[in-house]
All heavy atoms as an XYZ file, in Angstrom:
704
protein
N       0.902     -2.243     17.417
C       0.353     -1.635     16.204
C      -1.052     -2.476     15.882
O      -1.152     -3.684     16.010
C       1.196     -1.687     14.976
C       0.645     -1.171     13.784
S       1.720     -1.257     12.308
C       2.728      0.155     12.642
N      -2.090     -1.665     15.548
C      -3.344     -2.351     15.119
C      -3.192     -3.005     13.820
O      -2.506     -2.397     12.968
C      -4.567     -1.401     15.232
C      -4.822     -0.932     16.605
C      -6.059      0.008     16.561
C      -6.433      0.414     17.996
N      -7.672      1.200     17.910
N      -3.974     -4.073     13.601
C      -3.933     -4.710     12.301
C      -4.539     -3.790     11.245
O      -4.133     -3.908     10.132
C      -4.773     -6.057     12.377
C      -4.771     -6.889     11.185
C      -3.432     -7.358     10.902
C      -5.674     -8.104     11.464
N      -5.433     -3.057     11.604
C      -6.029     -2.085     10.671
C      -4.928     -1.105     10.109
O      -4.787     -0.793      8.899
C      -7.255     -1.219     11.236
C      -7.925     -0.244     10.401
C      -8.508     -0.806      9.151
C      -8.838      0.558     11.166
N      -4.173     -0.467     10.976
C      -3.190      0.376     10.566
C      -2.059     -0.290      9.773
O      -1.583      0.132      8.774
C      -2.491      1.026     11.910
O      -3.536      1.554     12.721
C      -1.511      2.122     11.502
N      -1.640     -1.482     10.138
C      -0.657     -2.237      9.374
C      -1.205     -2.583      8.044
O      -0.372     -2.369      6.900
C      -0.397     -3.595     10.081
C       0.649     -4.481      9.502
C       2.027     -3.783      9.321
C       0.790     -5.764     10.318
N      -2.385     -2.949      7.922
C      -2.997     -3.259      6.558
C      -3.043     -2.013      5.684
O      -2.763     -2.034      4.552
C      -4.405     -3.802      6.768
O      -4.363     -4.963      7.655
C      -5.014     -4.353      5.394
N      -3.439     -0.829      6.300
C      -3.452      0.424      5.512
C      -1.981      0.676      5.000
O      -1.870      1.219      3.927
C      -3.937      1.497      6.425
C      -5.422      1.452      6.700
C      -5.837      2.586      7.583
O      -5.061      3.271      8.107
O      -7.122      2.738      7.761
N      -1.079      0.647      5.924
C       0.322      0.970      5.551
C       0.806      0.054      4.368
O       1.382      0.626      3.430
C       1.297      0.821      6.684
C       1.318      1.878      7.789
C       1.765      1.803      8.995
C       0.466      3.101      7.579
C       1.682      2.772     10.004
C       0.327      4.017      8.524
C       0.933      3.946      9.610
O       0.988      4.913     10.613
N       0.557     -1.176      4.452
C       1.071     -2.124      3.414
C       0.427     -1.804      2.100
O       1.011     -1.783      1.084
C       0.889     -3.575      3.909
S       1.978     -4.085      5.200
N      -0.954     -1.758      2.232
C      -1.647     -1.344      0.914
C      -1.245      0.043      0.294
O      -1.051      0.151     -0.920
C      -3.186     -1.346      1.126
C      -3.868     -2.752      1.333
C      -5.204     -2.532      1.758
C      -3.626     -3.555      0.260
N      -0.998      1.001      1.180
C      -0.545      2.279      0.698
C       0.808      2.232     -0.003
O       1.018      2.775     -1.038
C      -0.514      3.341      1.849
C      -0.088      4.718      1.512
C      -1.166      5.367      0.636
C      -0.011      5.642      2.755
N       1.725      1.538      0.668
C       3.086      1.325      0.080
C       2.989      0.613     -1.207
O       3.615      1.129     -2.329
C       3.969      0.582      1.138
C       4.352      1.402      2.316
C       5.299      0.094      0.410
C       4.934      0.588      3.390
N       2.248     -0.400     -1.380
C       2.221     -1.139     -2.595
C       1.585     -0.279     -3.738
O       2.207     -0.238     -4.811
C       1.406     -2.471     -2.384
C       1.334     -3.269     -3.668
C       2.368     -3.932     -4.193
C       0.037     -3.240     -4.155
C       2.127     -4.638     -5.363
C      -0.119     -4.050     -5.431
C       0.934     -4.690     -5.840
N       0.344      0.182     -3.417
C      -0.299      0.873     -4.545
C       0.237      2.152     -4.863
O       0.162      2.538     -6.162
C      -1.798      1.058     -4.224
C      -2.472     -0.276     -4.312
C      -3.181     -0.903     -3.294
C      -2.691     -0.936     -5.513
C      -3.812     -2.124     -3.320
C      -3.332     -2.156     -5.616
C      -3.884     -2.702     -4.555
N       0.919      2.844     -3.985
C       1.626      4.073     -4.281
C       2.867      3.707     -5.243
O       3.125      4.451     -6.201
C       2.022      4.896     -3.008
O       0.910      5.097     -2.207
C       2.720      6.131     -3.454
N       3.587      2.764     -4.881
C       4.641      2.317     -5.747
C       4.196      1.902     -7.131
O       4.804      2.316     -8.152
N       3.184      1.205     -7.183
C       2.621      0.757     -8.595
C       2.086      2.033     -9.317
O       2.346      2.201    -10.540
C       1.399     -0.195     -8.350
C       0.733     -0.437     -9.680
C       1.993     -1.569     -7.850
N       1.495      2.945     -8.674
C       0.958      4.142     -9.251
C       2.100      5.007     -9.850
O       1.984      5.480    -10.908
C       0.118      5.102     -8.154
C      -0.167      6.439     -8.629
C      -1.122      6.645     -9.657
C       0.426      7.476     -8.125
C      -1.392      7.905     -9.989
C       0.100      8.794     -8.484
C      -0.823      8.997     -9.486
O      -1.157     10.296     -9.854
N       3.123      5.226     -9.002
C       4.293      5.847     -9.526
C       4.934      5.239    -10.705
O       5.487      5.754    -11.643
C       5.253      6.116     -8.305
C       4.772      7.143     -7.370
C       5.694      7.231     -6.127
C       4.539      8.479     -7.924
N       5.078      3.881    -10.643
C       5.628      3.110    -11.782
C       4.828      3.230    -12.974
O       5.442      3.335    -14.129
C       5.797      1.723    -11.418
N       3.413      3.211    -12.977
C       2.586      3.315    -14.128
C       2.699      4.636    -14.728
O       2.719      4.711    -15.947
C       1.171      2.937    -13.651
C       0.278      3.344    -14.806
C       1.153      1.439    -13.403
N       2.829      5.702    -13.917
C       2.919      7.054    -14.425
C       4.331      7.299    -14.815
O       4.543      8.481    -15.272
C       2.440      8.096    -13.349
O       3.403      7.974    -12.226
C       1.092      7.964    -13.021
N       5.347      6.408    -14.617
C       6.633      6.610    -15.092
C       7.456      7.615    -14.288
O       8.308      8.231    -14.675
N       6.971      7.689    -13.035
C       7.684      8.548    -12.043
C       7.717     10.043    -12.458
O       8.555     10.755    -12.144
C       9.142      8.132    -11.663
C       9.116      6.722    -11.051
C       9.327      5.583    -11.705
C       8.913      6.641     -9.669
C       9.362      4.354    -11.058
C       8.997      5.452     -8.973
C       9.155      4.397     -9.651
N       6.590     10.354    -13.257
C       6.611     11.809    -13.746
C       5.322     12.534    -13.150
O       5.070     13.621    -13.528
C       6.494     11.788    -15.295
O       5.303     11.086    -15.710
C       7.691     11.277    -15.893
N       4.598     11.803    -12.287
C       3.488     12.519    -11.703
C       3.986     13.651    -10.761
O       4.958     13.504    -10.020
C       2.742     11.488    -10.844
N       3.420     14.773    -10.998
C       3.924     15.993    -10.296
C       2.683     16.737     -9.772
O       1.553     16.548    -10.270
C       4.704     16.878    -11.106
C       6.035     16.201    -11.588
C       6.722     17.164    -12.570
O       6.244     18.169    -12.918
N       7.956     16.700    -13.042
N       2.920     17.571     -8.806
C       2.022     18.672     -8.343
C       0.656     18.047     -7.958
O       0.600     17.043     -7.240
C       1.760     19.729     -9.217
C       3.162     20.453     -9.656
O       3.948     20.554     -8.591
O       3.285     20.995    -10.750
N      -0.412     18.549     -8.488
C      -1.776     18.176     -7.999
C      -2.188     16.771     -8.492
O      -2.837     16.051     -7.656
C      -2.810     19.265     -8.530
C      -4.057     19.069     -7.776
C      -2.978     18.997    -10.040
C      -4.106     19.682     -6.422
N      -1.615     16.310     -9.551
C      -1.864     14.947     -9.879
C      -1.284     13.908     -8.984
O      -1.943     12.843     -8.690
N      -0.110     14.206     -8.490
C       0.558     13.264     -7.494
C      -0.187     13.241     -6.178
O      -0.532     12.245     -5.601
C       1.984     13.747     -7.292
C       2.703     12.959     -6.163
C       2.999     11.544     -6.670
C       4.113     13.554     -5.932
N      -0.567     14.454     -5.784
C      -1.280     14.486     -4.520
C      -2.666     13.877     -4.490
O      -3.153     13.165     -3.545
C      -1.450     15.961     -4.015
C      -0.065     16.663     -3.899
C      -0.008     17.984     -4.291
C       1.017     16.006     -3.324
C       1.397     18.598     -4.215
C       2.185     16.639     -3.140
C       2.410     17.875     -3.726
O       3.627     18.555     -3.567
N      -3.398     14.091     -5.569
C      -4.708     13.550     -5.813
C      -4.673     11.988     -5.862
O      -5.395     11.262     -5.272
C      -5.439     14.179     -6.955
C      -5.832     15.580     -6.667
C      -6.703     13.287     -7.353
C      -6.473     16.344     -7.855
N      -3.601     11.496     -6.597
C      -3.394     10.063     -6.709
C      -3.190      9.398     -5.316
O      -3.825      8.360     -4.979
N      -2.283      9.987     -4.677
C      -1.879      9.386     -3.351
C      -3.084      9.552     -2.414
O      -3.404      8.631     -1.623
C      -0.601     10.076     -2.744
C       0.615      9.583     -3.592
C      -0.381      9.679     -1.289
C       1.909     10.338     -3.278
N      -3.795     10.627     -2.372
C      -4.959     10.793     -1.497
C      -6.039      9.630     -1.949
O      -6.672      9.147     -1.022
C      -5.575     12.118     -1.645
N      -6.293      9.520     -3.179
C      -7.317      8.495     -3.600
C      -6.639      7.023     -3.215
O      -7.628      6.311     -2.724
C      -7.494      8.610     -5.073
C      -8.309      9.738     -5.597
C      -8.383      9.750     -7.061
C      -9.786      9.694     -4.941
N      -5.629      6.889     -3.353
C      -4.972      5.475     -3.009
C      -5.188      5.294     -1.506
O      -5.635      4.206     -1.007
C      -3.516      5.267     -3.302
C      -3.334      5.318     -4.834
C      -2.845      4.201     -2.620
C      -1.957      5.443     -5.339
N      -4.905      6.316     -0.610
C      -5.041      6.190      0.821
C      -6.518      5.963      1.139
O      -6.782      5.120      2.002
C      -4.423      7.412      1.622
C      -4.801      7.269      3.030
C      -3.991      6.411      3.770
C      -5.767      8.006      3.667
C      -4.186      6.312      5.152
C      -5.979      7.830      4.993
C      -5.175      6.930      5.800
O      -5.519      6.815      7.064
N      -7.415      6.685      0.547
C      -8.894      6.661      0.889
C      -9.247      5.172      0.559
O     -10.098      4.582      1.339
C      -9.668      7.703      0.076
O      -9.113      8.971      0.390
C     -11.074      7.636      0.365
N      -9.041      4.782     -0.665
C      -9.542      3.364     -1.059
C      -8.856      2.307     -0.230
O      -9.505      1.383      0.123
C      -9.302      3.192     -2.552
C     -10.233      3.885     -3.471
C      -9.597      4.620     -4.551
C     -11.443      4.095     -3.173
C     -10.477      5.420     -5.300
C     -12.331      4.782     -4.019
C     -11.862      5.477     -5.095
N      -7.724      2.482      0.206
C      -6.974      1.333      0.996
C      -7.500      1.444      2.431
O      -7.730      0.332      3.023
C      -5.480      1.600      1.109
O      -5.066      2.847      1.776
N      -7.864      2.475      2.940
C      -8.450      2.663      4.192
C      -9.866      2.125      4.249
O     -10.211      1.198      5.195
C      -8.594      4.206      4.631
C      -9.390      4.284      5.927
N      -8.719      3.904      7.129
C     -10.577      4.774      6.267
C      -9.635      4.161      8.150
N     -10.700      4.665      7.609
N     -10.750      2.400      3.205
C     -12.000      1.821      3.191
C     -12.013      0.361      2.957
O     -12.691     -0.360      3.621
C     -12.862      2.535      1.977
C     -13.209      3.994      2.353
C     -14.216      1.760      1.686
C     -13.654      4.863      1.195
N     -11.132     -0.128      2.022
C     -11.083     -1.610      1.834
C     -10.605     -2.377      3.036
O     -11.179     -3.318      3.375
C     -10.071     -1.887      0.636
C      -9.782     -3.306      0.368
C     -10.804     -4.095     -0.285
C      -8.595     -3.895      0.798
C     -10.525     -5.404     -0.478
C      -8.381     -5.306      0.556
C      -9.340     -5.999     -0.035
N      -9.561     -1.810      3.719
C      -8.945     -2.597      4.835
C      -9.955     -2.514      5.958
O     -10.065     -3.495      6.725
C      -7.648     -2.058      5.334
O      -7.752     -0.672      5.608
N     -10.684     -1.394      6.180
C     -11.664     -1.417      7.262
C     -12.797     -2.325      7.103
O     -13.249     -3.003      7.924
C     -12.236      0.037      7.444
C     -12.947      0.301      8.685
C     -13.073      1.755      8.971
C     -13.696      1.856     10.361
N     -13.187      3.032     10.994
N     -13.333     -2.374      5.826
C     -14.398     -3.285      5.563
C     -13.974     -4.627      5.630
O     -14.744     -5.620      6.162
C     -14.974     -3.044      4.140
C     -15.822     -1.888      4.050
C     -16.365     -1.672      2.654
N     -17.197     -0.424      2.497
C     -17.711      0.019      1.522
N     -17.591     -0.628      0.388
N     -18.357      1.164      1.571
N     -12.784     -5.051      5.108
C     -12.282     -6.399      5.188
C     -12.161     -6.860      6.574
O     -12.620     -8.022      6.879
C     -10.947     -6.519      4.491
C     -10.304     -7.921      4.334
C     -11.046     -8.651      3.347
C      -8.899     -7.660      4.040
N     -11.506     -6.002      7.524
C     -11.331     -6.424      8.831
C     -12.711     -6.530      9.645
O     -12.758     -7.230     10.682
C     -10.176     -5.583      9.506
C      -8.941     -5.778      8.770
C      -7.903     -4.750      9.525
C      -8.366     -7.199      9.057
N     -13.605     -5.591      9.331
C     -14.830     -5.618     10.059
C     -15.630     -6.919      9.762
O     -16.185     -7.371     10.665
C     -15.596     -4.413      9.699
C     -15.286     -3.127     10.381
C     -16.209     -1.906     10.057
O     -16.868     -2.012      9.080
N     -16.162     -0.878     10.794
N     -15.586     -7.355      8.523
C     -16.243     -8.600      8.180
C     -15.708     -9.708      9.098
O     -16.436    -10.642      9.394
C     -16.142     -8.884      6.789
C     -16.935     -8.186      5.831
C     -16.663     -8.628      4.359
C     -17.528     -7.857      3.422
N     -17.246     -8.212      2.062
N     -14.484     -9.706      9.344
C     -13.845    -10.791     10.049
C     -13.744    -10.553     11.583
O     -13.274    -11.416     12.316
C     -12.475    -11.119      9.494
C     -12.488    -11.719      8.192
C     -11.287    -11.746      7.353
N     -11.304    -12.399      6.144
C     -11.950    -11.942      5.104
N     -12.614    -10.803      5.065
N     -11.818    -12.569      3.944
N     -14.108     -9.433     11.996
C     -14.158     -9.082     13.410
C     -12.707     -8.888     14.032
O     -12.633     -9.060     15.158
N     -11.863     -8.377     13.236
C     -10.488     -8.269     13.664
C      -9.936     -6.910     13.588
O      -8.831     -6.556     13.580
C      -9.530     -9.197     12.869
C      -9.744    -10.644     13.023
C      -8.739    -11.382     12.246
C      -9.034    -12.906     12.510
N      -8.021    -13.741     11.951
N     -10.900     -5.963     13.623
C     -10.608     -4.528     13.417
C      -9.661     -3.980     14.688
O      -8.770     -3.203     14.512
C     -11.818     -3.628     13.331
C     -11.481     -2.233     12.942
C     -12.837     -1.348     12.775
O     -13.945     -1.942     13.052
O     -12.799     -0.327     12.363
N      -9.834     -4.498     15.853
C      -9.148     -3.986     17.039
C      -8.024     -4.875     17.381
O      -7.353     -4.579     18.450
C     -10.088     -3.800     18.195
C     -11.197     -2.768     18.002
C     -10.658     -1.376     17.695
O      -9.727     -0.868     18.291
N     -11.181     -0.580     16.810
N      -7.779     -5.884     16.630
C      -6.702     -6.784     16.911
C      -5.295     -6.142     16.880
O      -4.911     -5.379     16.002
C      -6.590     -7.956     15.984
C      -5.638     -9.098     16.381
C      -5.817    -10.321     15.392
O      -6.713    -10.347     14.578
N      -4.989    -11.311     15.553
N      -4.358     -6.416     17.883
C      -3.085     -5.864     17.928
C      -2.080     -6.977     17.305
O      -2.395     -8.170     17.312
C      -2.696     -5.745     19.342
C      -3.415     -4.624     20.184
C      -3.070     -3.277     19.679
O      -1.905     -2.946     19.266
N      -3.957     -2.474     19.827
N      -0.961     -6.353     16.650
C      -0.121     -7.262     16.052
C       1.288     -6.998     16.686
O       1.609     -5.888     16.971
C      -0.040     -6.819     14.458
C       1.003     -7.666     13.741
C      -1.406     -6.849     13.750
N       2.014     -8.069     16.805
C       3.325     -7.996     17.415
C       4.290     -7.147     16.512
O       4.170     -7.061     15.272
C       3.919     -9.406     17.373
C       5.171     -9.523     18.250
O       5.636     -8.504     18.711
N       5.673    -10.728     18.341
N       5.160     -6.331     17.104
C       6.152     -5.455     16.487
C       6.981     -6.195     15.405
O       7.115     -5.642     14.299
C       7.076     -4.798     17.458
C       8.034     -3.895     16.941
C       7.379     -2.591     16.284
C       9.004     -3.353     17.930
N       7.354     -7.452     15.731
C       8.240     -8.144     14.710
C       7.369     -8.465     13.504
O       7.975     -8.322     12.295
C       8.614     -9.473     15.376
C       9.389    -10.374     14.339
C      10.626    -10.068     14.009
C       8.795    -11.503     13.823
C      11.425    -10.921     13.053
C       9.471    -12.379     12.957
C      10.699    -12.039     12.592
N       6.156     -8.924     13.534
C       5.275     -9.222     12.413
C       4.936     -7.850     11.708
O       4.784     -7.883     10.500
C       4.058     -9.888     12.810
C       4.362    -11.362     13.290
C       4.018    -11.735     14.515
C       5.081    -12.265     12.440
C       4.403    -13.025     14.926
C       5.352    -13.505     12.846
C       5.027    -13.890     14.038
N       4.837     -6.771     12.506
C       4.522     -5.515     11.777
C       5.754     -5.056     10.932
O       5.518     -4.751      9.626
C       4.302     -4.382     12.862
O       3.229     -4.612     13.651
N       6.943     -5.102     11.354
C       8.090     -4.840     10.679
C       8.260     -5.740      9.485
O       8.634     -5.314      8.346
C       9.333     -4.809     11.486
C      10.640     -4.683     10.737
C       9.335     -3.707     12.563
N       8.035     -7.009      9.727
C       8.141     -8.042      8.550
C       7.072     -7.714      7.514
O       7.518     -7.837      6.289
C       7.946     -9.440      9.211
C       8.232    -10.628      8.390
C       9.700    -10.598      8.100
C       7.742    -11.932      9.055
N       5.899     -7.403      7.895
C       4.854     -7.145      6.828
C       5.207     -5.889      6.077
O       5.103     -5.813      4.784
C       3.515     -6.946      7.554
N       5.793     -4.819      6.719
C       6.164     -3.662      5.974
C       7.325     -3.853      5.016
O       7.359     -3.354      3.959
C       6.391     -2.429      7.075
C       5.013     -2.110      7.590
C       7.069     -1.256      6.261
C       5.081     -1.036      8.633
N       8.355     -4.492      5.490
C       9.476     -4.911      4.664
C       9.035     -5.776      3.517
O       9.391     -5.513      2.369
C      10.546     -5.526      5.480
C      11.660     -6.106      4.625
C      11.129     -4.596      6.534
N       8.123     -6.738      3.733
C       7.665     -7.532      2.733
C       6.805     -6.718      1.626
O       6.976     -7.037      0.461
N       6.148     -5.757      2.131
C       5.377     -4.946      1.137
C       6.292     -4.041      0.361
O       6.066     -4.009     -0.775
C       4.420     -3.921      2.068
O       3.801     -3.083      1.253
N       7.309     -3.631      0.993
C       8.282     -2.795      0.147
C       9.006     -3.687     -0.867
O       9.190     -3.348     -2.037
C       9.308     -2.143      1.077
C      10.527     -1.565      0.302
C       8.765     -1.094      1.972
N       9.380     -5.003     -0.551
C      10.020     -5.846     -1.464
C       8.994     -6.241     -2.613
O       9.515     -6.285     -3.770
C      10.595     -7.110     -0.771
C      11.794     -6.824      0.245
C      12.053     -8.119      1.011
C      12.899     -6.370     -0.568
N       7.852     -6.563     -2.279
C       6.885     -6.856     -3.339
C       6.595     -5.651     -4.347
O       6.543     -5.827     -5.486
C       5.506     -7.321     -2.653
C       5.863     -8.751     -2.094
C       4.379     -7.360     -3.743
C       4.569     -9.226     -1.319
N       6.607     -4.472     -3.672
C       6.478     -3.208     -4.606
C       7.668     -3.052     -5.378
O       7.383     -2.743     -6.637
C       6.266     -2.071     -3.505
O       5.201     -2.225     -2.671
C       6.034     -0.783     -4.337
N       8.778     -3.205     -4.920
C       9.955     -3.127     -5.778
C       9.916     -4.107     -6.935
O      10.395     -3.954     -8.114
C      11.245     -3.206     -4.992
C      12.557     -3.386     -5.839
C      11.363     -2.057     -3.994
N       9.514     -5.333     -6.598
C       9.469     -6.393     -7.635
C       8.376     -6.027     -8.641
O       8.694     -6.081     -9.884
C       8.983     -7.754     -6.970
C       8.667     -8.787     -7.989
C       9.710     -9.487     -8.608
C       7.338     -9.126     -8.129
C       9.399    -10.435     -9.672
C       7.024    -10.172     -9.142
C       8.007    -10.702     -9.850
N       7.298     -5.452     -8.289
C       6.350     -5.132     -9.284
C       6.729     -3.902    -10.100
O       6.491     -3.785    -11.376
C       4.918     -4.760     -8.614
C       4.123     -5.872     -8.583
C       4.229     -6.843     -7.581
C       2.979     -6.099     -9.335
C       3.422     -7.881     -7.369
C       2.168     -7.116     -9.337
C       2.418     -8.054     -8.359
N       7.529     -2.913     -9.512
C       8.101     -1.871    -10.236
C       9.040     -2.289    -11.218
O       9.114     -1.908    -12.396
C       8.690     -0.778     -9.258
C       7.545     -0.120     -8.475
C       9.571      0.246    -10.048
C       8.234      0.839     -7.340
N       9.975     -3.265    -10.903
C      10.864     -3.803    -11.805
C      10.137     -4.561    -12.961
O      10.520     -4.448    -14.113
C      11.881     -4.724    -11.106
N       9.078     -5.282    -12.542
C       8.339     -6.037    -13.678
C       7.694     -5.073    -14.627
O       7.650     -5.253    -15.913
C       7.280     -6.970    -13.003
N       7.048     -3.933    -14.179
C       6.427     -2.930    -14.926
C       7.514     -2.308    -15.906
O       7.195     -1.978    -17.006
C       5.613     -1.915    -14.065
C       4.406     -2.666    -13.557
C       5.122     -0.770    -14.909
C       3.675     -1.833    -12.429
N       8.568     -1.936    -15.261
C       9.660     -1.229    -15.959
C      10.228     -2.152    -17.143
O      10.589     -1.756    -18.289
C      10.820     -0.850    -15.110
N      10.354     -3.560    -16.899
C      10.872     -4.424    -17.963
C       9.809     -4.683    -19.085
O      10.234     -4.760    -20.184
C      11.161     -5.678    -17.321
O      10.060     -6.482    -16.766
N       8.454     -4.606    -18.704
C       7.583     -4.774    -19.777
C       7.421     -3.472    -20.586
O       6.897     -3.545    -21.669
C       6.150     -5.241    -19.207
C       6.186     -6.640    -18.729
C       5.753     -6.973    -17.415
C       6.585     -7.581    -19.625
C       5.874     -8.198    -17.067
C       6.626     -8.860    -19.211
C       6.177     -9.165    -17.944
N       7.754     -2.303    -19.976
C       7.482     -1.082    -20.607
C       8.618     -0.800    -21.816
O       8.402     -0.032    -22.715
C       7.585      0.088    -19.720
N       9.660     -1.559    -21.752
C      10.780     -1.363    -22.702
C      10.559     -2.184    -23.910
O      10.087     -3.001    -24.193
C      12.131     -1.485    -22.051
C      12.484     -0.441    -21.133
C      13.826     -0.561    -20.598
C      14.121      0.592    -19.568
N      15.369      0.556    -19.011
């Protein structure tokens, strides 16, 4: 897996989880789709610019580290959702 794709996936997982938590999991229909599309667009642009500056856009990542990064992204997202939910009450 390319580092660019992995970075996009991790950012998309994190910010989509935070977006859904902030909206209280009530985002529906067009608002949900527009929100996720904007999150993907911004995460793609940010990760591409970040990796181009460092010259690592085409770098390959080991499968173990890819899985580890995605699982870590999910765990951090769940932590942030729990933190947002606890502050909301």
